[in-house]
C-alpha positions in Angstrom: 11.1 -0.8 -6.6 12.3 1.5 -3.9 14.7 4.5 -4.5 17.4 2.7 -2.6 17.1 -0.4 -4.7 17.1 1.7 -7.9 20.3 3.4 -6.7 22.0 0.1 -5.9 21.0 -1.4 -9.3 22.5 1.6 -11.1 25.7 1.3 -9.0 26.1 -2.4 -9.8 25.4 -1.7 -13.5 27.9 1.2 -13.6 25.1 3.4 -14.8 24.4 7.0 -13.7 21.0 7.4 -12.0 18.3 9.1 -14.0 16.1 11.5 -12.1 13.2 10.7 -14.5 13.4 6.9 -13.9 14.1 7.1 -10.2 11.1 6.0 -8.0 10.0 8.5 -5.4 11.0 8.1 -1.8 8.6 8.4 1.1 9.9 11.9 1.7 8.9 12.9 -1.8 5.2 12.4 -1.1 2.8 15.0 0.2 2.3 15.0 3.9 -1.4 13.9 3.5 -0.2 10.7 1.6 2.3 9.9 4.3 -0.4 10.3 7.0 -2.8 8.2 5.0 -0.1 5.4 4.7 0.4 5.6 8.5 -3.3 5.4 9.2 -3.9 2.7 6.7 -1.2 0.5 8.4 -2.9 1.2 11.9 -6.3 0.1 10.7 -7.3 -3.5 11.3 -7.7 -6.0 8.4 -10.9 -7.9 7.7 -10.0 -11.4 6.7 -12.4 -14.3 6.2 -11.2 -17.9 5.9 -13.0 -18.8 2.7 -12.9 -15.3 1.1 -9.6 -13.9 2.1 -8.8 -10.2 2.7 -11.9 -8.0 2.2 -10.4 -4.6 3.2 -9.7 -2.5 6.3 -11.8 -2.0 9.3 -12.6 1.7 9.5 -14.1 1.6 13.0 -11.3 3.6 14.5 -10.8 6.0 11.7 -12.2 9.0 13.4 -9.8 8.4 16.3 -6.8 8.4 13.9 -8.0 11.4 12.0 -8.1 13.3 15.4 -4.7 11.9 16.5 -3.0 13.0 13.2 -4.9 16.3 13.0 -6.2 15.7 9.5 -8.0 18.7 8.1 -8.8 17.5 4.5 -10.8 14.4 5.4 -12.1 14.0 1.9 -8.8 13.7 0.4 -7.6 11.3 3.1 -10.6 9.1 2.4 -9.8 9.1 -1.3 -6.3 8.0 -0.6 -7.4 5.3 1.9 -9.9 4.0 -0.7 -7.1 3.7 -3.3 -4.8 2.0 -0.9 -7.6 -0.4 0.2 -8.7 -1.3 -3.3 -5.1 -2.1 -4.3 -4.6 -4.2 -1.2 -7.8 -6.1 -2.0 -6.7 -6.7 -5.6 -3.3 -7.9 -4.5 -4.8 -10.3 -2.0 -7.3 -11.6 -4.6 -4.4 -12.2 -7.1 -2.3 -14.0 -4.4 -5.3 -16.2 -3.4 -6.0 -17.0 -7.0 -2.4 -17.9 -7.6 -2.5 -20.3 -4.5 -5.6 -21.9 -5.7 -4.2 -22.4 -9.2 -1.0 -23.9 -7.7 -3.1 -26.3 -5.6 -5.1 -27.4 -8.7 -1.9 -28.1 -10.7 -0.6 -30.4 -7.9 -3.8 -32.6 -8.0 
């Protein structure tokens, strides 16, 4: 849930927003995380017909590190690995759900 959706939900329910419950906005994140998100979205995807999404293509990573002027490369790589593993897991779950749906139709 985004911060905007949370605030709309509170407004609709007539409830006062709670700072503890409110999801962070993009501006609340450290700069390195924002840069990692931007670089992650620029990297190409590796997708295979029978397997699905297998992760990002890091071929151009050095170029993006230079463009964004990243100094803490180790932290950037940790963040990118977290993003990639979550994207792979989400893809795997979606692919499994589609396969299960097809099996039920038979």
